[in-house]
DSSP file (Angstrom, degrees, kcal/mol; ACC not computed):
  #  RESIDUE AA STRUCTURE BP1 BP2  ACC     N-H-->O    O-->H-N    N-H-->O    O-->H-N    TCO  KAPPA ALPHA  PHI   PSI    X-CA   Y-CA   Z-CA
    1    1 A M     >        0   0    0      0, 0.0     4,-2.2     0, 0.0     5,-0.2   0.000 360.0 360.0 360.0 -53.1    3.5  -10.8   12.2
    2    2 A E  H  >  +     0   0    0      1,-0.2     4,-2.4     2,-0.2     5,-0.2   0.863 360.0  51.4 -66.9 -36.1    0.2  -11.6   10.5
    3    3 A I  H  > S+     0   0    0      2,-0.2     4,-2.6     1,-0.2    -1,-0.2   0.906 110.0  51.3 -66.8 -40.8   -1.8  -10.2   13.5
    4    4 A G  H  > S+     0   0    0      2,-0.2     4,-2.1     1,-0.2    -2,-0.2   0.907 110.2  48.0 -60.4 -44.1    0.3   -7.0   13.3
    5    5 A A  H  X S+     0   0    0     -4,-2.2     4,-2.4     2,-0.2    -2,-0.2   0.913 112.3  48.3 -63.8 -45.0   -0.3   -6.6    9.7
    6    6 A A  H  X S+     0   0    0     -4,-2.4     4,-2.7     1,-0.2    -1,-0.2   0.900 111.3  51.6 -63.0 -39.6   -4.1   -7.1   10.1
    7    7 A G  H  X S+     0   0    0     -4,-2.6     4,-2.2     2,-0.2    -2,-0.2   0.871 110.5  47.2 -66.2 -37.5   -4.1   -4.7   13.0
    8    8 A V  H  X S+     0   0    0     -4,-2.1     4,-3.2     2,-0.2     5,-0.2   0.900 112.7  50.3 -64.7 -42.8   -2.3   -2.0   10.9
    9    9 A L  H  X S+     0   0    0     -4,-2.4     4,-2.4     1,-0.2    -2,-0.2   0.939 112.8  45.5 -62.9 -48.0   -4.7   -2.6    8.1
   10   10 A I  H  X S+     0   0    0     -4,-2.7     4,-2.6     2,-0.2    -1,-0.2   0.910 113.7  49.7 -65.2 -41.7   -7.8   -2.3   10.3
   11   11 A A  H  X S+     0   0    0     -4,-2.2     4,-2.5     2,-0.2    -2,-0.2   0.938 113.4  45.9 -64.7 -45.6   -6.3    0.8   12.1
   12   12 A S  H  X S+     0   0    0     -4,-3.2     4,-2.3     2,-0.2    -1,-0.2   0.869 111.9  51.6 -65.2 -33.5   -5.6    2.5    8.8
   13   13 A G  H  X S+     0   0    0     -4,-2.4     4,-2.6    -5,-0.2    -2,-0.2   0.921 110.8  47.6 -66.4 -43.1   -9.0    1.5    7.4
   14   14 A M  H  X S+     0   0    0     -4,-2.6     4,-3.0     1,-0.2     5,-0.2   0.904 111.4  51.5 -62.4 -41.4  -10.7    3.0   10.5
   15   15 A N  H  X S+     0   0    0     -4,-2.5     4,-2.3     2,-0.2    -2,-0.2   0.921 111.7  46.2 -61.0 -43.1   -8.6    6.2   10.2
   16   16 A L  H  X S+     0   0    0     -4,-2.3     4,-2.8     2,-0.2    -1,-0.2   0.908 113.1  49.9 -61.7 -44.1   -9.6    6.5    6.5
   17   17 A F  H  X S+     0   0    0     -4,-2.6     4,-3.3     1,-0.2     5,-0.2   0.931 111.7  48.4 -62.2 -46.1  -13.2    5.8    7.4
   18   18 A K  H  X S+     0   0    0     -4,-3.0     4,-2.8     2,-0.2     5,-0.3   0.919 111.9  49.7 -61.5 -43.6  -13.2    8.5   10.2
   19   19 A T  H  X S+     0   0    0     -4,-2.3     4,-2.0    -5,-0.2    -2,-0.2   0.948 115.0  43.0 -60.2 -50.6  -11.6   11.0    7.9
   20   20 A L  H  X S+     0   0    0     -4,-2.8     4,-2.5     2,-0.2     5,-0.2   0.927 114.1  51.2 -59.9 -47.4  -14.1   10.5    5.2
   21   21 A F  H  X S+     0   0    0     -4,-3.3     4,-2.8     1,-0.2    -2,-0.2   0.937 114.6  42.3 -56.6 -52.0  -17.1   10.4    7.6
   22   22 A F  H  X S+     0   0    0     -4,-2.8     4,-2.6     1,-0.2    -1,-0.2   0.825 112.6  53.4 -69.1 -29.4  -16.1   13.6    9.2
   23   23 A G  H  X S+     0   0    0     -4,-2.0     4,-2.1    -5,-0.3    -1,-0.2   0.905 112.7  44.2 -66.7 -43.4  -15.2   15.3    5.9
   24   24 A I  H  X S+     0   0    0     -4,-2.5     4,-2.6     2,-0.2    -2,-0.2   0.928 114.5  50.1 -67.6 -45.3  -18.7   14.4    4.5
   25   25 A L  H  X S+     0   0    0     -4,-2.8     4,-2.8    -5,-0.2     5,-0.2   0.933 111.0  48.2 -57.1 -48.4  -20.4   15.4    7.8
   26   26 A K  H  X S+     0   0    0     -4,-2.6     4,-2.9     1,-0.2    -1,-0.2   0.901 111.8  50.7 -62.2 -39.5  -18.6   18.8    7.8
   27   27 A T  H  X S+     0   0    0     -4,-2.1     4,-2.5     2,-0.2    -1,-0.2   0.936 112.0  47.1 -62.2 -47.2  -19.5   19.4    4.2
   28   28 A I  H  X S+     0   0    0     -4,-2.6     4,-2.5     1,-0.2     5,-0.2   0.935 115.2  44.5 -60.5 -49.4  -23.2   18.6    4.9
   29   29 A I  H  X S+     0   0    0     -4,-2.8     4,-2.3     1,-0.2    -1,-0.2   0.903 113.7  50.5 -67.5 -38.7  -23.3   20.8    7.9
   30   30 A W  H  X S+     0   0    0     -4,-2.9     4,-2.7    -5,-0.2    -2,-0.2   0.924 110.8  48.7 -62.7 -42.9  -21.4   23.7    6.2
   31   31 A R  H  X S+     0   0    0     -4,-2.5     4,-2.5     1,-0.2    -2,-0.2   0.924 113.9  46.7 -60.6 -47.8  -23.8   23.6    3.1
   32   32 A N  H  X S+     0   0    0     -4,-2.5     4,-2.5     1,-0.2    -1,-0.2   0.882 113.1  49.3 -66.8 -37.2  -26.9   23.6    5.4
   33   33 A L  H  X S+     0   0    0     -4,-2.3     4,-2.8    -5,-0.2    -2,-0.2   0.924 112.0  48.3 -67.1 -43.2  -25.4   26.5    7.5
   34   34 A R  H  X S+     0   0    0     -4,-2.7     4,-2.6     2,-0.2    -2,-0.2   0.914 111.9  48.6 -58.9 -44.5  -24.6   28.4    4.4
   35   35 A R  H  X S+     0   0    0     -4,-2.5     4,-2.6     2,-0.2    -2,-0.2   0.918 112.9  49.1 -63.6 -45.3  -28.1   27.9    3.0
   36   36 A S  H  X S+     0   0    0     -4,-2.5     4,-2.8     1,-0.2    -2,-0.2   0.912 111.8  48.1 -60.6 -43.9  -29.6   28.9    6.4
   37   37 A F  H  X S+     0   0    0     -4,-2.8     4,-2.9     2,-0.2    -2,-0.2   0.925 111.8  50.0 -65.7 -40.9  -27.5   32.1    6.5
   38   38 A R  H  X S+     0   0    0     -4,-2.6     4,-2.7     2,-0.2    -2,-0.2   0.942 113.6  45.1 -60.9 -47.3  -28.4   33.0    2.9
   39   39 A L  H  X S+     0   0    0     -4,-2.6     4,-2.7     1,-0.2     5,-0.2   0.921 114.4  48.6 -63.6 -41.8  -32.2   32.5    3.6
   40   40 A A  H  X S+     0   0    0     -4,-2.8     4,-2.3     1,-0.2    -1,-0.2   0.901 112.0  49.3 -66.1 -39.0  -31.9   34.5    6.9
   41   41 A G  H  X S+     0   0    0     -4,-2.9     4,-2.8     2,-0.2    -1,-0.2   0.895 112.1  49.6 -65.5 -38.9  -30.0   37.3    5.1
   42   42 A M  H  X S+     0   0    0     -4,-2.7     4,-2.9     2,-0.2     5,-0.2   0.947 113.3  44.4 -63.8 -48.3  -32.7   37.3    2.3
   43   43 A S  H  X S+     0   0    0     -4,-2.7     4,-2.4     2,-0.2    -1,-0.2   0.882 114.2  49.8 -65.9 -36.3  -35.5   37.5    4.7
   44   44 A L  H  X S+     0   0    0     -4,-2.3     4,-2.8    -5,-0.2    -1,-0.2   0.934 112.2  48.8 -66.7 -42.8  -33.7   40.2    6.8
   45   45 A K  H  X S+     0   0    0     -4,-2.8     4,-2.9     2,-0.2     5,-0.2   0.933 112.4  47.5 -61.2 -47.1  -33.0   42.2    3.6
   46   46 A A  H  X S+     0   0    0     -4,-2.9     4,-2.7     1,-0.2     5,-0.2   0.908 112.6  49.9 -61.8 -40.1  -36.7   41.9    2.6
   47   47 A Y  H  X S+     0   0    0     -4,-2.4     4,-2.4    -5,-0.2    -2,-0.2   0.941 112.8  45.8 -65.2 -45.4  -37.8   42.9    6.1
   48   48 A L  H  X S+     0   0    0     -4,-2.8     4,-2.5     2,-0.2    -2,-0.2   0.902 114.7  47.8 -65.1 -41.2  -35.4   46.0    6.1
   49   49 A I  H  X S+     0   0    0     -4,-2.9     4,-1.4     2,-0.2    -1,-0.2   0.918 114.2  46.6 -65.9 -41.4  -36.5   47.0    2.6
   50   50 A G  H  < S+     0   0    0     -4,-2.7    -2,-0.2    -5,-0.2    -1,-0.2   0.855 115.5  46.0 -65.4 -37.3  -40.1   46.6    3.5
   51   51 A W  H  < S+     0   0    0     -4,-2.4    -2,-0.2    -5,-0.2    -1,-0.2   0.846 108.8  56.7 -75.1 -33.6  -39.6   48.5    6.7
   52   52 A G  H  <        0   0    0     -4,-2.5    -2,-0.2     1,-0.2    -1,-0.2   0.810 360.0 360.0 -66.9 -32.9  -37.6   51.2    5.0
   53   53 A E     <        0   0    0     -4,-1.4    -1,-0.2    -5,-0.1    -2,-0.1   0.481 360.0 360.0 -73.6 360.0  -40.4   52.1    2.5
């Protein structure tokens, strides 16, 4: 009984940790991707504007 309870506790703790870890990882990656896309878009816009003139 005690071993089962400890196992469930450890399993749920690992699950929670995994969820948090991947959530944070996804957020960091998404933010960096958005920043990269914004920078790429800005430089592309600047290039097109400079090229258009």
